[in-house]
C-alpha positions in Angstrom: 9.1 43.5 61.6 8.2 42.5 58.1 11.1 44.1 56.2 13.3 42.0 53.9 16.6 41.0 55.4 18.4 41.9 52.1 17.1 45.5 52.2 19.6 47.8 53.9 18.5 51.2 55.2 20.9 54.0 55.9 20.3 57.0 58.2 22.2 59.1 55.7 22.5 57.9 52.1 26.0 56.7 51.1 28.0 59.5 49.4 28.8 58.8 45.7 31.5 61.0 44.3 30.2 62.8 41.2 33.1 64.1 39.1 32.5 67.4 37.5 33.4 67.7 33.8 36.6 69.6 33.4 36.5 72.4 30.9 39.0 74.9 29.5 38.1 78.2 31.0 39.8 80.0 28.1 37.6 78.3 25.4 34.5 78.8 27.6 35.1 82.5 28.2 36.6 83.0 24.7 39.9 84.4 26.1 42.5 84.7 23.3 45.4 86.3 25.2 46.9 85.2 28.5 48.2 88.4 30.1 51.5 87.9 32.1 50.9 91.3 33.9 47.8 90.0 35.7 49.1 88.1 38.8 45.7 87.4 40.3 44.6 85.5 37.2 47.8 83.6 36.9 47.6 82.6 40.6 44.7 80.4 39.7 47.1 78.1 37.8 49.6 77.9 40.6 49.6 75.8 43.8 50.6 77.0 47.3 54.3 76.5 46.6 54.1 78.6 43.4 54.4 75.6 41.0 52.3 75.5 37.8 49.4 73.1 38.1 49.1 70.4 35.4 46.4 70.2 32.8 44.8 67.2 34.4 44.0 69.2 37.5 42.9 72.5 35.9 41.2 71.2 32.7 43.0 73.7 30.5 43.5 72.7 26.9 47.1 72.1 25.6 47.2 75.3 23.6 46.3 77.5 26.5 48.3 75.5 29.0 51.4 76.4 27.0 50.4 80.0 27.0 49.8 80.0 30.8 53.2 78.4 31.4 54.9 81.0 29.3 53.0 83.8 31.0 53.8 82.5 34.4 57.5 82.2 33.5 57.5 85.8 32.2 55.8 87.1 35.3 58.4 85.3 37.5 61.2 86.8 35.5 59.8 90.3 35.9 59.3 89.7 39.7 55.5 89.9 39.4 55.1 86.3 40.7 57.6 84.5 43.0 59.6 81.5 41.9 59.1 79.7 45.2 57.0 80.5 48.2 55.6 78.9 51.4 52.0 80.1 51.2 50.9 81.8 48.0 47.2 81.7 48.4 
């Protein structure tokens, strides 16, 4: 065998995590108004317990994160979304 001892060969290449660039879906899709009457859209910003996901996870800009939070709170108040749940999704 004439391979170098410093050369390491893998059967499967080692996985390197590639972080996808987070983006604000509102700016990308040019959405101006966050509708509180659309529960399916607002569920994208909630976790399984019904809590609002932070900006660092969703990539939403500060301006639209405030609008999302306000819309979720309005939807909860009108019983469109639950305040607390076990499995929302």
